[in-house]
C-alpha positions as CSV (number, residue, x, y, z in Angstrom):
1,M,0.1,17.9,-30.8
2,G,-2.7,20.5,-30.7
3,T,-5.2,17.9,-32.0
4,Y,-4.1,15.4,-29.3
5,L,-4.6,18.0,-26.6
6,I,-8.1,18.9,-27.9
7,L,-9.1,15.3,-27.8
8,V,-7.7,14.8,-24.3
9,G,-9.6,17.9,-23.2
10,L,-12.9,16.7,-24.7
11,L,-12.5,13.3,-23.1
12,S,-11.6,14.9,-19.7
13,M,-14.6,17.2,-19.8
14,C,-16.9,14.3,-20.6
15,S,-15.4,12.4,-17.6
16,L,-16.9,15.0,-15.3
17,C,-20.3,13.9,-16.4
18,F,-19.7,10.2,-15.6
19,S,-22.0,8.6,-13.1
20,Q,-20.7,8.7,-9.5
21,E,-23.0,6.1,-8.1
22,C,-21.4,3.1,-6.5
23,N,-22.7,0.0,-8.3
24,P,-20.9,-3.3,-7.4
25,E,-23.6,-5.6,-8.8
26,L,-22.4,-8.3,-11.4
27,L,-25.0,-9.0,-14.1
28,Q,-24.9,-12.6,-15.2
29,N,-25.7,-13.4,-18.8
30,E,-26.1,-9.7,-19.7
31,D,-23.9,-8.1,-22.4
32,F,-23.0,-4.4,-22.8
33,P,-22.2,-4.6,-26.5
34,G,-19.9,-2.1,-28.2
35,T,-18.0,1.0,-26.8
36,D,-14.9,-1.1,-26.1
37,I,-11.7,0.8,-25.2
38,L,-9.5,-2.2,-24.4
39,F,-9.5,-5.9,-24.0
40,L,-7.5,-7.7,-21.3
41,Y,-7.4,-11.1,-19.7
42,S,-9.0,-11.9,-16.3
43,P,-9.7,-15.3,-14.6
44,D,-13.2,-14.2,-13.5
45,A,-15.6,-11.3,-13.5
46,E,-14.5,-9.9,-10.1
47,H,-10.9,-9.6,-11.4
48,C,-12.2,-7.9,-14.6
49,Q,-14.2,-5.5,-12.5
50,Q,-11.1,-4.6,-10.5
51,R,-9.1,-4.0,-13.7
52,C,-11.9,-1.7,-15.0
53,T,-11.8,0.1,-11.6
54,Q,-8.1,0.8,-11.9
55,H,-8.1,1.7,-15.6
56,P,-8.3,5.5,-16.0
57,S,-11.3,5.7,-18.3
58,C,-13.2,2.4,-17.9
59,Q,-16.7,2.8,-16.6
60,F,-18.2,-0.6,-17.2
61,F,-17.2,-4.0,-18.7
62,T,-18.2,-7.3,-20.1
63,F,-16.4,-10.5,-19.2
64,V,-16.5,-13.7,-21.3
65,R,-16.7,-16.6,-18.9
66,P,-15.1,-20.1,-19.5
67,D,-18.6,-21.5,-20.2
68,W,-18.9,-19.4,-23.3
69,T,-19.6,-21.6,-26.3
70,R,-19.9,-19.4,-29.4
71,D,-16.2,-19.3,-30.2
72,Q,-12.8,-19.7,-28.5
73,R,-12.9,-16.5,-26.6
74,H,-12.6,-17.2,-22.9
75,F,-11.5,-15.0,-20.0
76,Y,-11.8,-11.9,-22.2
77,C,-12.3,-8.8,-20.2
78,Y,-13.7,-6.0,-22.3
79,L,-13.3,-2.5,-20.8
80,K,-15.8,0.0,-22.0
81,S,-16.7,3.7,-21.8
82,T,-19.3,6.2,-23.0
83,S,-19.8,9.9,-22.7
84,S,-22.8,9.3,-20.4
85,G,-21.0,6.8,-18.2
86,Q,-23.8,4.2,-19.0
87,P,-23.9,1.4,-21.6
88,N,-25.6,2.3,-24.8
89,K,-27.3,-1.1,-25.0
90,R,-28.0,-4.0,-22.7
91,T,-28.8,-7.4,-24.2
92,P,-29.1,-10.9,-22.8
93,L,-26.2,-13.2,-23.7
94,L,-25.3,-16.6,-22.3
95,G,-21.7,-17.0,-21.1
96,V,-20.9,-13.4,-20.2
97,T,-21.0,-11.3,-17.0
98,S,-21.1,-7.5,-17.1
99,G,-20.8,-4.8,-14.4
100,F,-19.5,-1.4,-13.5
101,S,-16.3,0.3,-12.3
102,L,-15.9,0.5,-8.5
103,K,-14.1,3.9,-8.7
104,S,-17.0,5.5,-6.8
105,C,-16.9,2.8,-4.1
106,N,-13.6,3.8,-2.4
107,P,-11.9,0.6,-3.6
108,E,-8.7,-0.8,-2.0
109,P,-5.6,0.3,-4.0
110,Q,-4.4,-3.3,-4.0
111,P,-7.4,-5.6,-3.7
112,C,-7.3,-9.0,-2.0
113,L,-7.5,-11.7,-4.7
114,S,-8.2,-14.8,-2.5
115,K,-9.5,-17.3,-5.1
116,V,-7.6,-20.1,-6.7
117,Y,-8.4,-21.4,-10.2
118,H,-8.3,-25.1,-10.9
119,N,-7.6,-26.1,-14.5
120,I,-6.7,-22.5,-15.5
121,D,-3.3,-21.4,-16.5
122,F,-1.6,-18.0,-16.3
123,P,0.9,-18.4,-19.1
124,G,3.9,-16.1,-19.4
125,A,5.5,-13.6,-17.0
126,D,7.6,-16.3,-15.2
127,Y,10.7,-15.2,-13.4
128,R,11.3,-18.2,-11.1
129,F,10.2,-21.8,-10.8
130,F,10.8,-24.8,-8.5
131,F,9.0,-27.8,-7.1
132,T,6.5,-27.7,-4.2
133,A,4.3,-30.4,-2.6
134,D,1.0,-28.8,-3.6
135,Y,-0.6,-25.5,-4.8
136,E,-0.9,-24.2,-1.3
137,A,2.8,-24.4,-0.8
138,C,3.2,-22.7,-4.2
139,Q,0.9,-19.9,-3.2
140,R,2.7,-19.4,0.1
141,A,6.0,-19.1,-1.8
142,C,4.4,-16.5,-4.0
143,T,3.1,-14.6,-1.0
144,Q,6.5,-14.6,0.7
145,D,8.4,-13.5,-2.5
146,P,8.2,-9.7,-2.9
147,G,8.4,-10.0,-6.7
148,C,5.6,-12.5,-7.1
149,Q,2.1,-11.3,-8.0
150,F,0.5,-14.6,-9.2
151,F,1.5,-18.2,-9.8
152,T,0.6,-21.5,-11.7
153,F,1.2,-24.9,-10.1
154,V,1.3,-28.1,-12.1
155,N,-0.3,-30.9,-10.1
156,D,0.5,-34.6,-9.6
157,V,-1.4,-36.0,-12.7
158,F,-0.2,-33.5,-15.2
159,T,1.4,-34.8,-18.5
160,P,4.3,-34.8,-19.1
161,E,5.3,-36.3,-15.8
162,N,8.7,-34.6,-15.6
163,I,7.2,-31.2,-14.7
164,R,4.6,-32.4,-12.1
165,Y,4.7,-30.4,-8.8
166,K,6.3,-27.5,-10.6
167,C,5.5,-24.0,-9.1
168,H,5.9,-21.0,-11.5
169,L,6.2,-17.6,-9.8
170,K,5.1,-14.7,-12.0
171,F,5.4,-10.9,-12.1
172,S,3.3,-7.9,-13.0
173,W,3.8,-4.2,-12.0
174,T,2.4,-3.1,-8.7
175,I,3.8,0.5,-8.9
176,P,2.7,3.2,-11.3
177,T,4.5,2.9,-14.7
178,T,3.8,6.2,-16.5
179,S,3.0,5.6,-20.2
180,I,4.8,8.6,-21.7
181,V,7.2,11.1,-20.0
182,E,8.5,14.0,-22.0
183,A,9.9,17.5,-21.7
184,K,7.3,20.2,-22.3
185,V,7.3,24.0,-21.5
186,G,4.4,25.2,-19.4
187,V,3.5,22.1,-17.5
188,V,4.3,20.7,-14.0
189,S,4.0,17.0,-13.2
190,G,4.3,14.9,-10.1
191,F,3.0,12.0,-8.0
192,S,0.3,11.7,-5.3
193,H,2.0,11.8,-1.9
194,K,0.1,8.6,-1.1
195,V,1.3,6.6,-4.0
196,Q,2.9,3.2,-3.2
197,M,6.3,2.7,-4.8
198,G,6.9,-0.8,-3.5
199,Q,6.3,-2.8,-0.4
200,N,6.6,-1.3,3.1
201,F,9.6,-2.5,5.1
202,V,10.8,-1.6,8.6
203,T,14.4,-1.3,7.6
204,V,15.2,2.0,5.8
205,C,17.8,2.3,3.1
206,Q,19.1,5.1,0.8
207,G,19.8,3.1,-2.3
208,K,22.9,3.3,-4.6
209,L,23.1,5.7,-7.6
210,F,26.1,6.2,-9.9
211,P,25.8,9.7,-11.5
212,S,27.2,10.3,-15.0
213,T,27.6,6.5,-15.5
214,S,26.1,4.0,-17.9
215,I,26.0,0.2,-17.9
216,P,26.1,-1.0,-21.5
217,G,24.3,-4.2,-22.6
218,D,22.3,-6.8,-20.7
219,H,19.0,-5.2,-21.7
220,L,15.9,-6.5,-19.9
221,L,13.3,-3.8,-20.4
222,A,13.0,-0.1,-21.3
223,L,10.3,2.0,-19.5
224,P,9.5,5.7,-19.2
225,A,10.5,7.2,-15.9
226,A,10.5,10.7,-14.3
227,S,13.8,10.5,-12.6
228,A,16.7,8.2,-11.6
229,E,14.9,7.5,-8.3
230,H,11.7,6.5,-10.1
231,C,13.9,4.2,-12.3
232,Q,15.4,2.7,-9.2
233,A,11.9,2.0,-7.7
234,L,11.0,0.2,-11.0
235,C,14.2,-1.9,-10.9
236,S,13.6,-2.7,-7.2
237,A,10.1,-3.9,-8.0
238,H,11.1,-6.2,-10.9
239,P,12.5,-9.5,-9.6
240,S,14.8,-9.9,-12.7
241,C,16.4,-6.5,-12.6
242,T,20.0,-6.6,-11.4
243,Y,20.8,-2.9,-12.1
244,F,19.6,0.0,-14.3
245,A,20.6,3.0,-16.3
246,F,18.4,6.2,-16.5
247,V,18.8,8.5,-19.5
248,S,17.6,12.0,-18.4
249,E,17.3,13.5,-21.9
250,S,14.7,10.9,-23.0
251,F,13.3,10.0,-19.6
252,T,14.1,6.3,-20.4
253,C,14.7,3.8,-17.6
254,N,16.7,0.8,-18.9
255,L,16.4,-2.2,-16.7
256,K,19.3,-4.7,-17.0
257,N,19.8,-8.3,-16.1
258,N,23.2,-9.8,-15.5
259,P,23.8,-11.4,-12.1
260,N,27.4,-12.3,-13.0
261,Q,29.0,-8.9,-13.7
262,M,28.4,-5.2,-14.0
263,V,30.6,-3.1,-16.3
264,T,30.2,0.7,-16.0
265,R,31.2,3.5,-18.3
266,A,31.5,7.2,-17.7
267,T,28.6,8.8,-19.7
268,A,27.1,12.3,-19.3
269,G,23.4,12.5,-18.9
270,V,23.0,8.9,-17.6
271,T,22.5,7.8,-14.0
272,S,22.9,4.2,-13.2
273,G,22.2,2.3,-10.0
274,L,21.3,-0.8,-8.0
275,P,17.9,-2.1,-6.8
276,E,17.0,-2.6,-3.1
277,R,14.9,-5.6,-2.4
278,F,14.2,-5.9,1.3
279,C,14.3,-2.4,2.7
280,Q,12.3,0.8,2.5
281,L,13.8,3.1,-0.1
282,D,13.6,6.9,0.4
283,N,10.5,8.0,-1.5
284,S,10.8,11.7,-0.9
285,W,11.4,12.1,-4.6
286,T,7.7,11.4,-5.1
287,E,6.9,14.7,-3.4
288,Q,9.0,16.8,-5.8
289,A,7.2,18.8,-8.5
290,L,8.8,18.2,-12.0
291,V,8.7,21.6,-13.8
292,G,8.7,21.2,-17.6
293,V,7.8,17.5,-17.5
294,D,4.6,16.1,-19.0
295,F,3.1,12.7,-17.9
296,R,1.1,12.3,-21.1
297,S,-1.9,10.0,-21.3
298,S,-3.6,7.9,-18.5
299,D,-6.0,10.7,-17.7
300,I,-9.0,10.1,-15.4
301,R,-10.3,13.7,-15.7
302,Y,-9.2,17.3,-15.3
303,Q,-10.2,20.2,-13.0
304,L,-9.4,23.9,-13.1
305,M,-7.0,25.0,-10.3
306,D,-5.0,28.0,-9.5
307,D,-1.5,26.4,-9.3
308,A,0.5,23.2,-9.4
309,E,0.5,23.0,-5.6
310,S,-3.3,22.8,-5.5
311,C,-3.2,20.2,-8.3
312,Q,-0.8,18.0,-6.3
313,M,-2.8,18.3,-3.1
314,N,-6.0,17.4,-4.9
315,C,-4.3,14.4,-6.5
316,T,-3.1,13.2,-3.1
317,E,-6.6,13.5,-1.6
318,D,-8.2,11.6,-4.5
319,P,-7.9,7.8,-3.9
320,N,-8.0,7.1,-7.6
321,C,-5.1,9.6,-8.5
322,Q,-1.6,8.3,-8.7
323,F,0.1,11.1,-10.6
324,Y,-0.8,14.4,-12.3
325,T,0.1,17.1,-14.8
326,Y,-0.7,20.7,-14.3
327,V,-0.8,23.3,-17.2
328,N,0.3,26.7,-16.2
329,E,0.1,30.1,-18.0
330,S,3.4,29.7,-19.8
331,F,1.8,26.9,-21.9
332,F,1.5,27.9,-25.6
333,N,-2.3,27.4,-25.8
334,P,-4.3,29.5,-23.3
335,D,-7.3,27.1,-23.7
336,Y,-5.6,24.7,-21.5
337,W,-4.3,27.0,-18.8
338,R,-5.0,26.0,-15.1
339,R,-6.0,22.5,-16.0
340,C,-5.0,19.8,-13.5
341,Y,-5.1,16.3,-15.1
342,F,-5.6,13.5,-12.7
343,K,-4.0,10.2,-13.8
344,R,-3.6,6.5,-12.9
345,V,-2.7,3.1,-14.3
346,I,-3.5,-0.5,-13.4
347,T,-1.3,-1.7,-10.5
348,M,-3.2,-4.8,-9.3
349,P,-1.8,-8.3,-10.1
350,S,-2.7,-8.9,-13.8
351,P,-1.8,-12.0,-15.8
352,P,-0.8,-11.2,-19.4
353,K,-3.0,-14.2,-20.5
354,V,-5.5,-16.7,-19.1
355,T,-6.3,-20.0,-20.7
356,K,-7.8,-23.4,-19.9
357,L,-5.3,-26.1,-19.0
358,S,-6.1,-29.4,-17.3
359,N,-4.3,-30.4,-14.0
360,V,-2.9,-27.0,-13.1
361,V,-3.9,-24.5,-10.4
362,S,-3.4,-20.8,-10.6
363,G,-3.9,-17.9,-8.2
364,F,-2.5,-14.7,-6.7
365,T,-0.3,-13.5,-3.9
366,Q,-2.0,-13.2,-0.6
367,R,0.1,-10.3,0.7
368,N,-2.8,-8.0,0.0
369,C,-5.1,-10.2,2.1
370,A,-3.2,-9.9,5.4
371,V,-5.7,-7.5,6.9
372,H,-8.6,-9.6,5.7
373,T,-7.3,-12.8,7.2
374,Q,-6.7,-11.1,10.6
375,T,-10.2,-9.8,11.0
């Protein structure tokens, strides 16, 4: 654990040196070789740039375009980082596009992704499908469905014929999913007061929790969560979650799926509950400081501060910070006292994979484009 904290500290100190200049330019046929921290899929360089922007430590990227011919890698988005914040090398390379994070450009927390992609498939992440007349109708259905983040539509000349006109609605997380949550003496964690924990609705609701109750079986997904309320927000965001069970000792949020029945059992240390789909849940829990809880990983940087309250306030004021962990003077290692770690994860619509496929059309929800289309 001590070695891990030292590495985190060194990376965080380096992050203070990263370039703060806003540079939105996309560099066609230019590669930033090496220094990869992660590879993801994106349908184009703009989407890759947004993923880099939302990743906690990405500073620049290289995207492998569909016209790449050296091998079968297409739509690869390589996220990259260096201690200087600049690429170590720049080389000409056909079929790639490179660029920089937009963290310094005051980016939108949920960018408008207005393009549609012909002959490109977003395989996986399906939760619902039906038939529509065209891809425009499929995109409208995705936009109107709160659980949909992106879609793939099968057009009228696709083979086999029996799935022509099929519209596949797909899901990815749009609320922060903390990577690791654990008990630890000497730290305080919490969320930015501006963090979005779901869509905004006019109707307000309280939500239903069942204390000291578990719901065995019907497992869908297990995620780290800070509280039962956080778990409820995760369940409410996932279109396939019918109920959940939060285990407080391990900070585990067990999402469940069974629309036919719900069998409960009295169990100490477990809180279960139901999702809310079309109303505004009470998010006051995001303003509570969690004493003795660590949100490990996902660090953007750290700053020295006098107390956890200052850490929370600065996280709220920073548009890139979604949650934080503050190290106080009861922590076992004084080298880390007073450090406020700013943290974030990717919350933009993100297909798990992108591939070429003839006679399909893929795209994203237009909910985030409402302001843009009105101006």
